[in-house]
All heavy atoms as an XYZ file, in Angstrom:
676
protein
N      49.641     25.141     -9.228
C      49.547     24.295    -10.481
C      49.433     22.888    -10.147
O      50.095     22.349     -9.197
C      50.752     24.570    -11.321
C      50.855     25.944    -11.974
S      52.095     26.208    -13.218
C      53.457     25.144    -12.907
N      48.679     22.144    -10.926
C      48.661     20.675    -10.761
C      49.042     20.082    -12.161
O      48.400     20.413    -13.198
C      47.250     20.152    -10.343
C      46.837     20.647     -8.996
C      47.251     18.673    -10.408
C      45.527     20.339     -8.597
N      50.052     19.282    -12.175
C      50.624     18.728    -13.420
C      50.451     17.185    -13.175
O      51.148     16.545    -12.391
C      52.128     19.006    -13.638
C      52.385     20.548    -13.599
C      53.900     20.717    -13.676
C      51.774     21.227    -14.846
N      49.615     16.579    -14.000
C      49.338     15.151    -13.982
C      50.062     14.455    -15.148
O      49.574     14.659    -16.286
C      47.850     14.866    -13.946
C      47.526     13.453    -13.747
O      48.446     12.637    -13.599
O      46.294     13.159    -13.697
N      51.110     13.824    -14.915
C      51.931     13.091    -15.934
C      52.248     14.114    -17.015
O      51.901     13.769    -18.214
C      51.124     11.867    -16.443
C      51.089     10.702    -15.438
C      52.444     10.066    -15.255
O      53.338     10.250    -15.929
O      52.522      9.385    -14.189
N      52.913     15.196    -16.811
C      53.093     16.154    -17.862
C      54.097     15.689    -18.982
O      54.144     16.263    -20.013
C      53.737     17.350    -17.090
C      54.393     16.722    -15.895
C      53.467     15.655    -15.506
N      54.788     14.631    -18.657
C      55.782     14.160    -19.729
C      55.368     12.905    -20.372
O      56.048     12.310    -21.211
C      57.155     13.965    -19.048
O      57.055     12.882    -18.063
C      57.731     15.140    -18.406
N      54.183     12.468    -20.132
C      53.589     11.067    -20.639
C      53.713     11.092    -22.115
O      54.008      9.977    -22.754
C      52.282     10.900    -20.172
N      53.414     12.152    -22.889
C      53.389     12.132    -24.326
C      54.655     12.783    -24.904
O      54.657     12.931    -26.114
C      52.150     12.907    -24.782
N      55.710     12.956    -24.147
C      56.875     13.566    -24.638
C      57.946     12.628    -24.934
O      58.090     11.577    -24.300
C      57.441     14.598    -23.642
C      56.554     15.746    -23.194
C      57.240     16.621    -22.171
C      56.154     16.649    -24.415
N      58.784     12.915    -25.933
C      60.013     12.052    -26.198
C      60.998     12.405    -25.156
O      60.920     13.414    -24.401
C      60.421     12.255    -27.619
C      60.927     13.633    -27.917
O      61.873     14.146    -27.165
O      60.420     14.279    -28.799
N      62.046     11.528    -24.987
C      63.031     11.726    -23.912
C      63.692     13.206    -23.987
O      64.065     13.739    -22.932
C      64.003     10.681    -24.152
C      63.237      9.610    -24.828
C      62.260     10.307    -25.738
N      63.963     13.720    -25.223
C      64.554     15.033    -25.292
C      63.670     16.166    -24.756
O      64.108     17.050    -24.082
C      65.080     15.254    -26.709
C      66.113     14.326    -27.234
C      66.447     14.624    -28.727
C      67.407     14.441    -26.426
N      62.401     16.038    -25.115
C      61.394     17.040    -24.708
C      61.214     16.933    -23.155
O      61.113     17.921    -22.510
C      60.068     16.867    -25.503
N      61.228     15.747    -22.666
C      61.064     15.488    -21.235
C      62.223     16.108    -20.443
O      62.034     16.845    -19.536
C      61.057     13.941    -20.928
C      60.829     13.671    -19.518
C      60.684     12.216    -19.269
O      60.918     11.368    -20.140
O      60.419     11.907    -18.108
N      63.421     15.928    -20.957
C      64.668     16.508    -20.397
C      64.547     18.056    -20.414
O      64.882     18.686    -19.402
C      65.891     16.092    -21.163
O      65.972     14.657    -21.023
C      67.159     16.676    -20.540
N      64.091     18.646    -21.498
C      63.908     20.077    -21.603
C      62.924     20.565    -20.446
O      63.113     21.581    -19.873
C      63.472     20.453    -23.011
C      63.557     21.899    -23.231
O      64.602     22.580    -22.885
O      62.579     22.445    -23.840
N      61.842     19.879    -20.369
C      60.778     20.267    -19.426
C      61.401     20.213    -17.941
O      61.269     21.175    -17.195
C      59.640     19.362    -19.498
C      58.466     19.797    -18.498
C      57.226     20.063    -19.160
C      58.325     18.716    -17.400
N      62.119     19.140    -17.682
C      62.668     18.969    -16.377
C      63.778     20.138    -16.160
O      63.856     20.689    -15.079
C      63.395     17.675    -16.258
C      62.541     16.484    -16.036
C      62.967     15.251    -16.134
C      61.127     16.690    -15.799
C      62.143     14.122    -15.990
C      60.283     15.512    -15.640
C      60.767     14.323    -15.696
O      59.944     13.259    -15.530
N      64.510     20.527    -17.090
C      65.465     21.587    -17.074
C      64.916     22.872    -16.693
O      65.435     23.677    -16.021
C      66.264     21.654    -18.384
C      67.566     22.407    -18.302
C      68.357     22.369    -19.557
N      68.925     21.016    -19.741
C      68.821     20.262    -20.817
N      68.006     20.698    -21.873
N      69.376     19.030    -20.897
N      63.706     23.072    -17.222
C      62.992     24.356    -17.035
C      61.918     24.335    -15.944
O      61.272     25.252    -15.695
C      62.358     24.860    -18.353
C      63.372     25.151    -19.387
O      64.309     25.980    -19.138
N      63.329     24.452    -20.538
N      61.793     23.227    -15.253
C      60.825     23.015    -14.258
C      60.838     24.031    -13.144
O      59.828     24.654    -12.738
C      60.899     21.647    -13.630
C      59.864     21.209    -12.684
C      58.536     20.929    -13.141
C      60.021     21.290    -11.313
C      57.462     20.627    -12.220
C      59.062     21.025    -10.399
C      57.765     20.683    -10.917
N      62.039     24.304    -12.670
C      62.193     25.319    -11.545
C      61.763     26.727    -11.932
O      61.052     27.369    -11.222
C      63.625     25.340    -11.031
N      62.064     27.100    -13.198
C      61.688     28.358    -13.683
C      60.195     28.435    -13.790
O      59.499     29.440    -13.523
C      62.323     28.661    -15.025
C      63.475     29.655    -14.951
C      63.906     30.037    -16.389
C      64.727     28.839    -17.026
N      65.188     29.130    -18.286
N      59.550     27.401    -14.426
C      58.103     27.381    -14.669
C      57.332     27.364    -13.351
O      56.260     27.962    -13.390
C      57.817     26.070    -15.439
C      58.344     26.039    -16.778
S      58.035     24.424    -17.679
C      56.925     23.474    -16.806
N      57.784     26.854    -12.314
C      56.985     26.706    -11.112
C      57.511     27.645     -9.973
O      56.871     27.666     -8.902
C      57.073     25.294    -10.603
O      58.461     24.926    -10.287
C      56.563     24.281    -11.594
N      58.362     28.492    -10.286
C      58.946     29.397     -9.221
C      57.841     30.276     -8.650
O      57.044     30.821     -9.325
C      60.057     30.373     -9.844
C      60.758     31.280     -8.897
C      61.833     32.022     -9.448
O      61.985     31.842    -10.677
O      62.510     32.695     -8.784
N      57.758     30.323     -7.343
C      56.800     31.099     -6.630
C      55.379     30.473     -6.561
O      54.531     31.151     -6.098
N      55.217     29.265     -7.104
C      53.951     28.663     -7.138
C      53.967     27.342     -6.358
O      55.015     26.608     -6.414
C      53.562     28.351     -8.632
C      53.437     29.596     -9.562
C      53.124     29.125    -10.898
C      53.108     30.357    -11.830
N      54.386     30.729    -12.367
N      52.920     27.002     -5.731
C      52.684     25.698     -5.198
C      52.371     24.823     -6.383
O      51.435     25.104     -7.072
C      51.633     25.753     -4.140
O      51.994     26.506     -3.066
C      51.408     24.273     -3.593
N      53.142     23.769     -6.483
C      52.960     22.856     -7.656
C      52.826     21.403     -7.135
O      53.625     20.959     -6.406
C      54.065     23.005     -8.652
O      54.282     24.326     -8.983
C      53.887     22.143     -9.842
N      51.763     20.769     -7.647
C      51.557     19.295     -7.414
C      51.917     18.614     -8.675
O      51.264     18.847     -9.673
C      50.213     18.952     -6.826
C      50.000     19.688     -5.557
C      50.022     17.446     -6.741
C      48.590     19.641     -5.074
N      52.839     17.722     -8.662
C      53.310     17.038     -9.870
C      53.004     15.485     -9.637
O      53.591     14.976     -8.730
C      54.810     17.175    -10.149
C      55.357     16.388    -11.276
C      54.831     16.791    -12.588
C      56.914     16.470    -11.253
N      52.171     14.965    -10.506
C      51.872     13.561    -10.430
C      52.642     12.821    -11.453
O      52.428     13.142    -12.668
C      50.342     13.375    -10.574
C      49.626     14.151     -9.457
C      50.046     11.874    -10.509
C      48.081     14.350     -9.802
N      53.416     11.815    -11.065
C      54.258     11.124    -12.089
C      54.573      9.723    -11.590
O      54.861      9.472    -10.376
C      55.546     11.910    -12.343
O      56.202     11.302    -13.361
N      54.683      8.832    -12.552
C      55.217      7.502    -12.330
C      56.586      7.351    -12.711
O      57.309      6.427    -12.368
C      54.355      6.409    -13.049
C      53.008      6.252    -12.453
C      51.910      7.007    -13.125
C      52.702      5.575    -11.322
C      50.563      6.888    -12.542
C      51.406      5.490    -10.805
C      50.395      6.087    -11.454
O      49.164      6.025    -10.935
N      57.122      8.374    -13.488
C      58.537      8.468    -13.805
C      59.138      9.243    -12.712
O      58.930     10.357    -12.465
C      58.695      9.199    -15.107
C      58.135      8.480    -16.250
C      58.378      9.134    -17.567
N      57.694      8.586    -18.703
C      57.665      9.128    -19.854
N      58.189     10.298    -20.133
N      56.992      8.476    -20.840
N      60.159      8.545    -12.019
C      60.603      9.201    -10.771
C      61.872     10.046    -10.919
O      62.393     10.548     -9.943
C      60.896      8.027     -9.743
C      59.747      7.210     -9.411
C      60.081      6.177     -8.363
C      58.551      8.036     -8.842
N      62.348     10.182    -12.160
C      63.552     11.132    -12.395
C      63.362     12.504    -11.842
O      64.262     13.107    -11.383
N      62.135     13.055    -12.043
C      61.823     14.381    -11.599
C      61.872     14.570    -10.113
O      62.126     15.693     -9.659
C      60.400     14.827    -12.138
C      60.161     16.369    -11.932
C      59.266     14.058    -11.492
C      60.972     17.313    -12.670
N      61.817     13.521     -9.379
C      61.813     13.601     -7.905
C      63.142     14.176     -7.365
O      63.193     14.610     -6.176
C      61.428     12.333     -7.172
O      62.328     11.325     -7.687
C      60.051     11.850     -7.607
N      64.185     14.053     -8.124
C      65.407     14.527     -7.715
C      65.536     15.973     -7.496
O      66.353     16.577     -6.806
C      66.582     14.081     -8.620
C      66.637     12.497     -8.706
C      67.584     12.086     -9.714
N      68.926     12.489     -9.278
C      70.036     12.444    -10.060
N      69.985     12.045    -11.281
N      71.124     12.656     -9.523
N      64.597     16.782     -8.078
C      64.627     18.295     -8.053
C      63.536     18.938     -7.370
O      63.392     20.085     -7.301
C      64.880     18.860     -9.525
C      63.683     18.566    -10.349
C      66.125     18.307    -10.182
C      63.690     19.305    -11.627
N      62.577     18.065     -6.876
C      61.473     18.652     -6.199
C      61.732     18.872     -4.714
O      62.619     18.208     -4.189
C      60.154     17.833     -6.403
C      59.767     17.768     -7.919
C      60.217     16.456     -5.798
N      60.973     19.557     -3.919
C      61.141     19.848     -2.570
C      60.679     18.735     -1.738
O      61.299     18.483     -0.645
C      60.380     21.181     -2.202
C      60.969     22.373     -2.833
O      62.199     22.477     -3.068
O      60.188     23.261     -3.158
N      59.646     18.167     -2.109
C      59.011     17.085     -1.271
C      58.331     15.981     -2.144
O      57.753     16.334     -3.071
C      57.941     17.739     -0.436
C      57.316     16.908      0.537
C      56.291     17.675      1.433
N      55.575     16.871      2.343
C      54.421     17.314      3.012
N      54.062     18.543      2.786
N      53.878     16.447      3.822
N      58.469     14.785     -1.753
C      57.920     13.667     -2.414
C      56.957     12.917     -1.504
O      57.283     12.619     -0.321
C      59.041     12.602     -2.913
C      58.394     11.416     -3.542
C      60.096     13.283     -3.751
N      55.705     12.792     -1.959
C      54.728     11.994     -1.250
C      54.607     10.620     -2.137
O      54.268     10.742     -3.318
C      53.373     12.687     -1.174
C      53.379     14.016     -0.365
C      52.010     14.649     -0.506
C      53.762     13.701      1.033
N      54.709      9.534     -1.450
C      54.551      8.268     -2.073
C      53.244      7.659     -1.713
O      52.988      7.449     -0.508
C      55.753      7.319     -1.766
C      55.596      6.002     -2.482
C      57.051      7.956     -2.029
N      52.373      7.386     -2.652
C      51.143      6.818     -2.422
C      51.183      5.290     -2.876
O      51.819      4.853     -3.805
C      50.086      7.451     -3.354
C      49.720      8.811     -2.891
C      50.456      9.875     -3.167
C      48.542      9.041     -2.164
C      50.093     11.222     -2.732
C      48.157     10.308     -1.691
C      48.931     11.351     -2.046
N      50.442      4.483     -2.056
C      50.366      3.090     -2.329
C      48.922      2.691     -1.846
O      48.535      2.914     -0.658
C      51.390      2.288     -1.600
C      51.314      0.804     -1.978
C      52.562      0.112     -1.456
N      52.681     -1.180     -1.911
C      53.547     -2.057     -1.574
N      54.461     -1.755     -0.571
N      53.633     -3.274     -2.043
N      48.115      2.162     -2.800
C      46.754      1.757     -2.482
C      45.950      2.855     -1.917
O      45.211      2.702     -0.910
C      46.684      0.489     -1.628
C      47.365     -0.708     -2.310
C      47.419     -1.922     -1.404
O      46.727     -1.945     -0.329
O      48.092     -2.862     -1.823
N      46.178      4.104     -2.403
C      45.421      5.289     -1.987
C      45.880      5.912     -0.652
O      45.249      6.889     -0.224
N      46.940      5.430     -0.100
C      47.445      5.986      1.128
C      48.890      6.551      1.001
O      49.658      5.973      0.188
C      47.465      4.982      2.270
C      46.076      4.432      2.549
O      45.232      5.245      2.903
N      45.809      3.204      2.380
N      49.246      7.568      1.735
C      50.584      7.998      1.748
C      51.401      7.125      2.520
O      51.128      6.976      3.764
C      50.672      9.520      2.265
C      49.952     10.477      1.305
C      52.188      9.953      2.417
C      49.844     11.864      1.878
N      52.409      6.496      2.007
C      53.235      5.537      2.728
C      54.636      6.101      3.023
O      55.313      5.637      3.889
C      53.365      4.157      2.032
C      51.960      3.496      1.943
C      53.917      4.299      0.613
N      55.003      7.095      2.328
C      56.283      7.787      2.571
C      56.231      9.183      2.231
O      55.494      9.628      1.343
C      57.436      7.079      1.853
C      57.733      5.719      2.208
C      58.850      5.071      1.450
O      58.666      4.596      0.340
O      60.053      4.999      2.030
N      57.026     10.089      2.911
C      57.008     11.465      2.713
C      58.430     11.982      2.990
O      59.017     11.723      4.084
C      55.973     12.135      3.695
C      55.917     13.606      3.617
O      56.652     14.182      2.907
O      55.054     14.057      4.387
N      59.045     12.735      2.162
C      60.305     13.252      2.348
C      60.950     13.792      1.049
O      60.260     13.839     -0.002
N      62.284     14.133      1.204
C      63.010     14.481     -0.051
C      63.420     13.227     -0.742
O      63.515     12.061     -0.155
C      64.265     15.357      0.269
O      65.210     14.531      1.041
C      63.928     16.532      1.126
N      63.886     13.368     -1.958
C      64.439     12.255     -2.710
C      65.595     11.521     -1.935
O      65.573     10.288     -1.758
C      64.952     12.737     -4.035
C      65.899     11.768     -4.760
N      65.322     10.677     -5.466
C      67.114     11.768     -5.038
C      66.298     10.050     -6.010
N      67.424     10.662     -5.751
N      66.478     12.385     -1.472
C      67.671     11.860     -0.705
C      67.278     11.055      0.563
O      67.621      9.963      0.903
C      68.702     12.870     -0.307
C      69.320     13.547     -1.512
C      68.543     14.578     -2.208
O      67.528     15.055     -1.661
O      68.901     14.927     -3.446
N      66.323     11.650      1.351
C      65.786     11.061      2.577
C      65.110      9.706      2.262
O      65.262      8.769      3.030
C      64.821     11.930      3.296
C      65.494     13.235      3.886
O      66.802     13.190      4.100
O      64.813     14.165      4.147
N      64.302      9.643      1.268
C      63.568      8.430      0.889
C      64.514      7.392      0.395
O      64.260      6.166      0.677
C      62.471      8.861     -0.115
C      61.372      9.657      0.447
C      60.319      9.909     -0.641
C      60.708      9.143      1.647
N      65.589      7.701     -0.282
C      66.555      6.740     -0.726
C      67.216      6.176      0.469
O      67.454      4.870      0.577
C      67.584      7.289     -1.633
C      67.093      7.521     -3.102
C      68.269      8.086     -3.897
C      66.511      6.285     -3.786
N      67.562      6.971      1.471
C      68.221      6.468      2.720
C      67.347      5.548      3.437
O      67.824      4.643      4.154
C      68.664      7.644      3.569
C      69.776      8.460      3.043
C      70.109      9.618      3.933
C      71.136     10.521      3.276
N      71.251     11.778      4.058
N      66.019      5.784      3.438
C      65.062      4.881      4.187
C      65.074      3.539      3.572
O      64.562      2.584      4.285
C      63.699      5.544      4.190
C      63.591      6.764      5.101
C      62.120      7.295      5.111
C      62.072      8.455      5.980
N      60.629      9.041      5.945
N      65.421      3.406      2.356
C      65.374      2.098      1.594
C      64.021      1.447      1.598
O      64.010      0.225      1.854
C      66.533      1.258      2.158
C      66.875      0.105      1.190
O      66.722      0.410     -0.021
O      67.248     -0.928      1.632
N      63.032      2.151      1.574
C      61.627      1.627      1.552
C      61.023      1.482      0.194
O      61.734      1.204     -0.756
N      59.754      1.689      0.057
C      59.041      1.488     -1.180
C      59.497      2.450     -2.257
O      59.746      1.977     -3.359
C      57.503      1.677     -0.874
C      56.656      1.340     -1.999
C      56.590      0.076     -2.593
C      55.732      2.265     -2.583
C      55.738     -0.227     -3.610
C      54.930      1.899     -3.649
C      54.955      0.677     -4.121
O      54.127      0.416     -5.235
N      59.670      3.705     -1.878
C      60.260      4.656     -2.874
C      61.564      4.297     -3.413
O      61.711      4.332     -4.630
C      60.258      6.122     -2.240
C      60.989      7.081     -3.139
C      60.227      7.784     -4.135
C      62.337      7.350     -3.018
C      60.835      8.617     -4.930
C      62.988      8.241     -3.907
C      62.200      8.887     -4.859
O      62.905      9.760     -5.677
N      62.447      3.877     -2.571
C      63.838      3.541     -2.954
C      63.727      2.327     -3.986
O      64.417      2.336     -4.978
C      64.655      3.172     -1.859
N      62.901      1.385     -3.709
C      62.757      0.214     -4.548
C      62.209      0.593     -5.959
O      62.708      0.085     -6.959
C      61.935     -0.865     -3.870
C      62.652     -1.495     -2.684
C      61.757     -2.543     -2.029
C      62.416     -3.173     -0.821
N      63.507     -2.539     -0.176
N      61.204      1.487     -5.904
C      60.668      1.946     -7.209
C      61.647      2.699     -8.027
O      61.864      2.592     -9.242
C      59.458      2.788     -7.010
C      58.193      2.032     -6.592
S      56.645      3.015     -6.594
C      57.050      4.404     -5.580
N      62.368      3.661     -7.287
C      63.350      4.556     -7.992
C      64.500      3.685     -8.545
O      64.846      3.825     -9.728
C      63.979      5.564     -7.017
C      64.870      6.480     -7.656
C      64.355      7.555     -8.355
C      66.237      6.272     -7.658
C      65.181      8.516     -8.966
C      67.050      7.164     -8.338
C      66.591      8.324     -8.963
O      67.361      9.135     -9.642
N      64.973      2.746     -7.769
C      66.073      1.828     -8.276
C      65.617      0.944     -9.423
O      66.428      0.693    -10.317
C      66.633      0.973     -7.118
C      67.346      1.871     -6.135
C      67.502      1.127     -4.742
O      67.086      0.136     -4.500
N      68.219      1.934     -3.841
N      64.368      0.507     -9.466
C      63.807     -0.205    -10.576
C      63.907      0.533    -11.785
O      64.213     -0.007    -12.855
C      62.468     -0.765    -10.273
N      63.456      1.815    -11.785
C      63.539      2.651    -12.982
C      64.946      3.053    -13.280
O      65.319      3.053    -14.470
C      62.666      3.906    -12.778
C      61.219      3.614    -12.795
C      60.359      4.830    -12.681
O      60.860      5.949    -12.797
N      59.060      4.586    -12.610
N      65.801      3.377    -12.320
C      67.131      3.925    -12.611
C      68.019      2.826    -13.211
O      68.928      3.148    -13.984
C      67.710      4.294    -11.230
N      67.796      1.544    -12.998
C      68.590      0.554    -13.544
C      68.567      0.561    -15.029
O      69.578      0.210    -15.681
C      68.199     -0.833    -13.140
C      66.924     -1.322    -13.688
C      66.559     -2.780    -13.217
O      67.458     -3.490    -12.885
N      65.353     -3.152    -13.285
N      67.523      1.070    -15.729
C      67.404      1.194    -17.134
C      68.189      2.352    -17.713
O      68.390      2.502    -18.900
C      65.988      1.214    -17.612
C      65.251     -0.027    -17.135
C      64.373     -0.125    -16.109
C      65.432     -1.337    -17.642
N      63.914     -1.409    -16.024
C      64.605     -2.213    -16.875
C      66.175     -1.911    -18.636
C      64.436     -3.607    -17.150
C      66.097     -3.264    -18.939
C      65.206     -4.116    -18.201
N      68.611      3.334    -16.846
C      69.321      4.481    -17.274
C      70.704      4.544    -16.861
O      71.432      5.504    -17.135
C      68.632      5.715    -16.762
C      67.204      5.852    -17.375
C      66.124      5.561    -16.528
C      66.960      6.135    -18.615
C      64.847      5.555    -16.960
C      65.647      6.246    -19.171
C      64.616      5.968    -18.301
O      63.333      6.007    -18.845
N      71.255      3.496    -16.373
C      72.702      3.427    -15.952
C      73.553      2.733    -16.901
O      73.263      1.847    -17.551
C      72.750      2.834    -14.540
C      72.102      3.673    -13.526
C      72.136      3.092    -12.076
O      72.818      2.129    -11.875
N      71.317      3.663    -11.202
């Protein structure tokens, strides 16, 4: 499955519901999820970070936060609004 910004037109409650059911919906399927909202990255198996058309980072959410690179800066920029 390829999901390109699946939550773009959803309100926050519907987005939360989709994330809550994401594992069930994609179980047993290879899924590519394209998103600028990084909250979903906490529950996916692998994150690929693109910048100017190139993959600049690759790993799990936790690993990428530890690297303190581009992904961590983007994630922290969004997370500050939810804390």
